[in-house]
N, C-alpha and C positions, 0 to 999 in steps of 0.2 A: 504494500500500500504506500502510495507516494503522497506527500503533502505539497500542495501547490504554494509557491511563494506569492504572497499578496503583491499585487501591482503597486508600485510606488505612487503615492498621491502627488499630483502635479502641483507646480508652484501656483497657478491661478486658483486651484481649489484650496490649498493651504493658506494662501494669502487672504482669501475670502473667509475661510472658516475661522481664522485667528484674528480677523479684523485688522489686517495689516501687521500681524505679529504683536499686537498690543494687549490682547487678552492675557490675563495672568500677571501683568506688570503692576507693581504698586503705584498708586497715584493719590491725588487729593490729600496732601499731608497737612496735619496741624500739630504744632508743638506746644505742649503745656507751658505756661509762663514760668513755672519752677523747674522746667527741663526734665521732669520725671516721666513724661509720656510722649510718644509720637503716635498719632492716630492717622490711619490711612485706609484706603479702599484697595481691595485686591480680590480677584476671582481665584478659584481653586486650581485652574489649569489654563493652558494656552488656548483651549477651545471652549472654555466655560464663560458665558456672557454675564453670569450673575455674580455681582460683587458683594462681598461681605465687608463688615467694618472690623478693622484690626487695631490692636494696640501693641506697641513695642516699648519695652523698658530699656532705655539707653544704658543703664548701669550694668546689665548682663546680656543685652541683645536678645532676650526672650520675646517671642511674639505669641499673642493669644487672640482668639476671635472674641469680639465684643458683641457682634450681632450677625447672625446667619439668616439670610432671607428665606432659605428653604425651610428652616425650623420655624421661623416666625409666621410664615404663611401656611404651615402644615403641609407643604408639598404641593399646594394648589398653584395654578398658573397665575401670573400677574395680569391684572386688568387695569389699564392705565386710563385715568380720566382725560378728557380732551385738553384741559389746561396743562397737564403734565406732558402729554404728547407734544404740544406746541413748545413747551420749554425745552424739551429734548431736541426738537428739530432746530430751534434757534441756536442751541449750543453744540449741534452736530454730535449728540450723544447716541452712540450705538449700543451701549451696554445695557445690562438688566440688573435686577436686584437693587442694591443700594447704590445709586449713581450720584448722590449728593447728600451732604449732612451739614448741620451747623452745631456749634457747641456754645456752652456758657463761657464766661471769661476765664475761669480756672481750668477749662477743658476737663471737667469731671462729668458733665452730662452732654450727650449728643442727642439730637432729634433728627428724624428722617421719615420719609413717607414711603410706603410700599402698597401698591394697588389702591392708592387713594386713602390709606389708613395711616394713623399716626402712631409712631413707635419712638421710644426713648431708650437709651443705653447708658447705664452707669459705668463709666469708663474705668474707674478704680476697681470696682467689683467684677466687671466683665459680664454683667447681666443686662438683659433687654426685655422690654415688655411693651404691650400695646396699651394705648390710652384710647378707649372707645369714645370718640367724639363725632359729632355730625360732620360729614364729609361731602364730597371727596376732598381729602387734605392735599394741599399744595404748599411747598416751601415752608415747612415748620422751622422755627428758630427759637431756641431758649433765650430767656432774659439773661443778662450778664451774671446775675446772682444765682441762676439755676433754679429759681422757684416757679417760673412760669414758662409757658410755651405759646408763642403766637404763630398763627398759620392762616392761610387763605382757603376758603371753601365757598364755591359758587359765587365768587366775586366779592365776598364779605371777609373782613378781617376779624378773626376770633382769637380769644385768649383762654387758655385752660391752665390749671395748676399742674406742675410736673408730677404731683402726687396723685393726680386724678380728680382733684376738686376743681372748682372753677377759679380758684386763686384769689377770690375777693378778699379773704382774710389775710392773704399775703400782702395785699396792697393797702388795705385801710383798717385792718384789725377787726373786721366783722365777717361773719359767715355770709357766703353768697347763696345762690339758689340751692335748694335741696339741703340746706344746712351745711353746704360745702362737702357733703358726703357723696361718694360714688357708689351706685347700686350695681350689683352684678347683672350681666346680660344673660340671655338664654344659653349661651355657650360657655358661661362661667367667666368671661372676660369682663371686668368691671366697666360699667358705663360711666365714663367721666362726664363731667359737666363743663360747659364752655360758655363764655359770654361773647356776644357779638359787639365789637367796638364800632365797626363801620359797615353799614349795610348799603349795598348799591341801590340807587334810586331808580334804575331801569336796567334792562338786559344789555344795554350798551355801556354800562359803567362798571368798573371794577375798582376795588380798593386793595392795595398791597401787592399788585402784580406789575411787572414791567410791560410797557407797551411794545408793540412789534418793533418799532424803530430802535428803541433803547436796547432790546435784547439782540436784535440782528446786527446792528451797526455801531452802537455806542459801547458795547461791552458791559452794559448794566443789566444784569439778569434778575434783579430783585426790586421790590417795590415798598419795603418797609424796613425800618431801622430802630432798634431799641436804644433808649438813652443809657448812658453808662451806669446810672443809678437804678435802672430797671423800673422806673415809675411812670414812664410814658414812651410813646413811639412817634417817629416821623412816618407818615403814611402817604404814599402817592395815590391820588385819585385820577383814574384814566377814563375819559369819556370818548368813545369811538364814534359818537354820532356824526361828527363832521366828515369822517373818512369814507371815501367811496367804497362800495361793495363789489367784490368779484366773486364769481362762482368757480369753485374747484370741485371737479367731479371725477369719477372713475368710470369711464365708458365700458370697461370690462364687467362692471357690476351695475347694469341698468336699473335694477330694482332699488338701488340705494339713492337716497336723496343727495344732491350736491351740497357741498358746504358753502355757505354764504359768508365770506370772510372780508373783514376790512383790510384794504391794502392801500397805503398812501403812496401812490405813484408820483414821480417827479412832477412838480408844479401843481399838485393837488393838495387839499387840506390834510394836515396831520391830526392825530388825536389831540384832544385838549388835556394837558397834564397839569394838575394842581398838587400842592403839598400841604398837609395838615399835621399839626401836633395833636395827638390824641392822649388824653389822660386815661388811666385804667378804669375810671368811672364813666367813660364815654364822652366826656367833654372834649371839644375840639377847638383849635385855633388855627386859622389859615396862615400859612407862611406867604408873605407878600413880597413880590419883586416885579419888575417890569416884564411880565410874560409876553406882552405884545412885541417887545423888542428882542427878548431872549426866551423864546418858547421852549427850547430844549433843556430838560433837566438831565444833565449828562452824568453827574456824580453827586453822591451824598456821603458824608463822613461825619460820624458822631463818636467822639472819644472823650475820655476824662481830661485830655490836654487842652480842651477849649470848647467853644460853642459849636453847635451843629454847623457844618461847613458844606456849602453847595457850590457846584460848578454849573453855570447855566450858559448856554450858547445861543447866539443869534442864528436865524435860519440859514443865512449864507455862510455861517461858520467862519466868518472873518473877525468876529468879536466875541469875547466871552468874559464873564465876571465870576470872581471868587467871592462868595457872600457868606458872612457869619450871621446866624439866626439867633434872635432872642426867643427862646421857646415859650416864654411867658406871654409875649405879646404878638409873636409872629413877624415882627419887623426884622429887616435885614440891613446890614451895613456892608459896604464894599471893602474887601480886604485887598484885592488886587484886580486889575483889568488887563487883558491881553488883546492886541489887535494884530492882524496879519493881512497884507493885501491879497494873498492867494487863498490860504485856509489855515485853520488851527487844528492840530491833531489832538486826540484824546489818548491817554496813556494809563496802563494798569498801575494801581497803587497810589495814585495821586488824583486830586490834592488830598493832603492830610496835614495834621498838626504834628510838629515835633513835641517831645515831652516838655520843652521849654515854651511851647505855645507859638512857635514860628511856623509860617506857611511853608510847606514842602511841595514843590512842583517841578515838572519838567518843561523846559521852554526852549524855543529856538532863538539863539543869540549869537551874533557875530558869525553867522554861517554854520554854527554847530548846534547840536541838540544837547543841552546841558541840564544838570541837576542844580536847582536853586533852593536854598534854605533862607527864609526871610527874603531880602532883596539881593542876596549875594550868591552868584554862581560859584559852585564848588568844583565844577569840572570844565574842561575846555574842548578844543578841537581834536584832542587825542582820542576822546571817547564819543560814541554816538549812543546816548542813554536811551534805553528802550522801556524800562519798567523800574519802579521802586518796589523792593521786596520786603523791607523792614526798616523801621526808624527807631533808634534809641537815643539816649542822651549822649552816647559816645560817637555814633556814626550813623550813616545811612547805607543800607545794603541795596545795591542796584544790579540790574542786568544790562549789559551794554555790549555793543560791537565796536570794532575799531573805527575811529572817525577819519575824516579826510586828512587830518594832519598827524595821523599815527605814523610811527617810525617805519612800519612795514605793513603791507596788507595782510589781513587774516581772513582769507576767503571762506565765507560760510560759517564763521565762528561766532559764538555768543558766550560771554563770560560773566562771572559774578565778581563784583568789586565792593570793597569797603571804602566809603568816602567820608572824610571829615575835613576840618579846616587845616589839618596837617598834611593832607595829601590823599593819594589813591593807592589802594593795595588790591591786587588781584588774588582771589581765593581759589579759583578754579585753575588748575595747573596745566592739564593736558589739552592739546588742541581738540576742539569739539563744540558741542552745544550744551550749555549748562544753565541751570536755574536753581533756586534755593528757597527754602522756608526756614525761618529762624525765630527762636524765642528762648528766653531763660538760659542763654549761653549754649544752647543746642541748635545746630544747623543741620537740616537735611539737604544735602547737595545732590542734585539729580543731573547725571551726565550721560551724554551720548557722544561717541567718537566714531571715526571712520573705520577703525580696525577692530571694533568690538560690536557684535550684534546687540540690538536692543539698547536699553538704558541701564544705568546703575545708580541706585539710591544709597548713598553713604551717610551715616549719622556721625556728625562731628561734635565734640564737646570742647569748647575753647580752642577750636581750630584743629583738633587732633581726632582722627578716625577712632570711633569706639564700636561701630557696628555697621553692617551692610544689610539692608532690608531685602529679603529674598524676593526674587522674581520667578514666577512660574511660566513666563511667556516662552513660547516655542522659538527655537532658532531656525532661521530659514534654510540652513544647510549649505549656503554659499555666500560669498562676499562679493560686493560690487567691484568691478575693475574700473575704478573711477579716478579721473584726474581733475582736480579743481584748479582752475586757471582764470585768466582774464583775456578778453578778446576785444580788438578794435581800438580806435583812438580814444574812446571813452572808458577803456579798461572795464568792460562789462563782465561781471562775475559769471563764470560758466563752469559746468560740469560736463566732461566728455567721457562716455562709457563705450567700451569696445567689447566684442564677444570674448568670453572667458578664454577660449582656445584660439583666439585670433593670432596668426603668425606675423601679421603686419606686411604681407607681400602684395595685397590687392586693395583697391579702393572699395569702399562699402557704401550701399545706399544709406541715406541719412534720415533719421527720425528726430525732429525737434519735439521735446516733451516739456513745454513750459507751463507755468501759471502766468507769470509775466505781468502781474498787475498789483494794485495796492493790497497791503496786508498779507501777501502771500509769497514769501521767499521760498524758492525750491533748491537753490544752490546752498546746501548745508553740509558742514563737516560732520555728518552723522551717517552711520552704516545703513540703517533701515530706510532712510529717506530716499535711497536710490535703488531699492529692490525691484520695483516694477520696471524702471528704466533698464536695469541690468537684464531682466527677463526678455525685454524686447531686443536688447543688444544681442543676447544669446540666440535669437532667431535670425541673426544675420545683419543687423543694423549697427551703424555708428549712431549712438544716441547723444544728442546735445540738449542740455538744459541751460537756459540763459536767463538771468535776472536783470532785465533792462531797467531803464528809468521808470519810476513809479513804484517799483518794489521797495520794501523797507530795508533799512539797515546800513545805509551809507552816509547820507547827509540830507538835510532838509531840502536843498536845491535839487538833489537827485530825485527825491520822492515827489516834489511839486512840479517837476518839469512837464508833467502830463496835463496841466491845467488847460482846459479848452481844446486840447489836441491829444486825447487819450489814444485814439486809433493810430494816428500817424506816428507818434513818438514810440509807442509800445511796439508796433510792427517794425519800424526802422531799426530798432535795437536788436530784434531777432535776426533781421537780414544782415546787419553789420557783424553780429557775433558769428553767424554761420560763415560768412565770407572770410572773416579774419581767421577763424579756426581752420578753414580749408587750406590755408597757406602752410600749416604745420602738421596737419593730420590727413590721412588718406580718405577724404570724403568725396563721394561721387555726387557732384552738384547737378548731374543730370537726372538723379532719382532722389528727390527730397520730399518727405512727407512731414506732417505736423499733427499732433494730437493734443487735446486739452479738455478740461472740464470747467464749467462756470466761466470765469474770466478767461481761462485758458481755452475754453471752447469758442468764445467770442474771438480770441486772438487767432485761433486756427482757421476760422471762417474768413476773417480779415485777410489772412495770408494767401489763401487760394483765390479769393475774389479780387484783391487789389494788387497782388504780386504773383500772378501765375507764371511770370518769367523765372521765379525762384522756387516756388512751391508747386508740387505736382499732385498732391492729394491731401485730404484733411479729414481727421476724425473730430467731430464737433459735438462735444458733450454739454448739455444743459446751458446753451449760450444765451446771453443777453443780445438780442438782435435789434430791437427798436428801443433805444435808450430811454424813451419817454415812459416805458412800461416798467422801469425799475424804480426802487424806492427813493424817497425824498432825500434822506440824510446822506446816503451814499452818492447818488447821482448828482445832486446839486452841489456837493463839495467840489466836484471836478469840472462840472459844466455849467453851473448856475441854473437859473430857472428856464425851462423851455419856452415860456411866454416871452422872455426877454432875449433869448438867443436861439431862435428856431433853427438857424443855419448851423450853429455849433452842434446842436443835437443831430441834425441831418448828416453832417459830414462824419460824425463819430459813430453813426448807426450802420448796421448792415442793410437794413430795409427801412423804408418809410412808406407813406400812404401810396406812393407811386410805384413801389417795387424795390428792386435792388438799388443800392446807392454806390455809385462810382465803381461798378464792377468792370474788370478788364478782361480781355481775351488773351489766350484761349480759355475756354471753360475747363475747369478741373473737377474730378470726382470728389464727392463729399459724402461722408456718413454722418447723419445727424441722429443723436441719441438724446432722449428726454424722458424723465419721469412724469407720468400724467397727473400725479398727486402733488407735484412740486408747488409749494405755496410761497417760495422765495423767488426763484426765476420760473414764472409760470410757463406752461407748455405753449401758450400763445406765441411766445418768442420763436420757437422752432416751427410751429405751424405757419407763421407768417413768412419765415425764411423759406420753407419748402414751397409755399404758394408762389413766392417771387421767383424762385429757381425754376419751378415748373413753367411759369409764364414766360420766362426767358429761354426755355428749352435747354436748361443746364442739367447735366447728369448728377443725380444724388440718390442716396438711400436714406430712409427714415426708420429708426428703431424705437417705437414707442414702448415705454416700460409701464405696464399697468400696475397701479397701486404703489408705485415708487415715488419717493419725494426727491429733494435735492441730494440726499444721501442714497447710497446703494449698499446697505448693510446685508441684504439678503444673500445668502451664500451662493446659490445657483446663479442669481442675477450677476453678482460681482465676478464670479468665475467666468461665466460665458461672455460677459462683456469684453474681457481681455481677449478671449479666443476669437470672437467675431471681429474685433478691431484688427487683430493680426491678419485674419483672412482677407479683410477689405484692403489692408495695406499691401499685401502681396499681390492681390489682383490688380490694384490700381497702379502699382509700380512695375507690373509685369515681372515679378520675381518668381523664380522656380519654387515649386512646392517642396517641402522638406522630404528627405528620404524616409521611407517606411522603416520603423525600428526592426 
């Protein structure tokens, strides 16, 4: 009797099954202020989507589970409410189980939602339990003192006691509803009581949730903030009434009703966002600022170091105010104002107060992106500051890349630095992409490098390693053959990938694999960032990835060069990088294809429509084609209002009301891919492109993905997308089929 050897699982299948080899890796770290605990999320294996909540003791490196979603749900499948599904789509969250949590100030209590139900975990004891409250529960957050938990349910902000009572006695010394007691439910789980602080006035109003624009474009995923004394909250009220409605449907399920969603397309009204201070007794005071001039509530910070701090932006994003709030009266005073003739960016971790009460911010000054504390810049042109990670009385921890005036280029690298008035010290040593979380003298340094698969999370105490948090992520089984370099007169950052077994004696067909636009650097000094590109290279391509102007990480001028000319600038840099690299690498410029998703899909379509002399085929995934149909905060930052600059929108779009825009001959083949359930880049973009191509008699294929959003986490979908793209590229470039194994 013989035993058959199982067939090896292909890279596309493993890449899909492991969600790009991220499942099983630790993430979402929180460090206790006394340095005694590190809390994080991690699933049990490289193919398990369900995250558990874990705690590590830095003193001995021991890890233990604080909350297991399988145990807490009794093995039943998750059922996510629409609000939670929307939050996950905005954050591109493809995991399951516990995908987010919040803690009290001491990091002793964590709160999280599972299947719209509220759970808490005692992090010292390692126990978890459900608080049976009216739901579905979204974004639960403990008060800093750990006695209360606030959460959102059906657009209302509610508060319950962490012990299962309504928490009224915690706030004012009296018993609340039901005498503050929790009654057991039919299944034995105590039915906790909860008080509603803010009730929506209509089905278009929510309290405590971020609006679409904030979550999708501003990096603000929450809508309420506890006071440091746990006695009141700042609460955002969002009214979607002014926002135009779009229908999102699934044609493959004709019996299902379409979703009627508010979508603020460029030049159309946004949601109305107001902010209130709520006492635990339900009293409220509105926070007042010039909302007509500064309608965007971009950031909120409330700590013991100062008054509540807001960052509000003008609609054109060329002006913004840092405001301190009097929580008793709701009045605001200006702490600082910024203006920029092009636009102002938003950054993670700022604004905030230093322990001494000084404003901490990131700003563009003297051609550099710098860290400022108070009115004094602490960094210069050697660093391009990307985020603030932690602020203490001794220093500020930041993430930064090399600036324009750095001694040498560090292509694709991001490092962690300590900054204070005495100078700058780099904490991350090896070349790569690094970030960190710090508190109480303990730092979790998360690092990815080119020579090591995945990432590594090391725990440092006073700068010295004391533990490494285990990763259960699978390894891909191969390493990219990648060269990081610069191309062209503008020294465009590039990655060049050749087939693993390429002897270097023949020229190769070329596949450009960019994102190429704002917020999306692809040229990174990290192993797993290049896996898909290497897989395409191993199919016989020379793969080129170029981060042209508009991509982050180099200088303010580099990022802002695309203003009013996104299409021309982004496309020209892809062409320049390709032609410069061809001088030093065996690239067959007679067979050049390009693939991309989202902005990369838009760029791929631009390439074959406007530069068919250079590009011969394109895979166009989820592209924005008519820029008037994308959202306000993103599109108006780069192009202004369509009412004021219709020609700007036209020349940067692939299509307009008259059809294709500035398309050149000869016509090149195009594969268009789009999820029909996409509520970010709606499928109308691809349908309009296809209609315009059909009217012009241009060859193209359309691959509609039923039930798929802007993400493609489904295993079979993600696997087969890679295979179908490869087949299209081979056919379009007239490449020979691979030999049978």
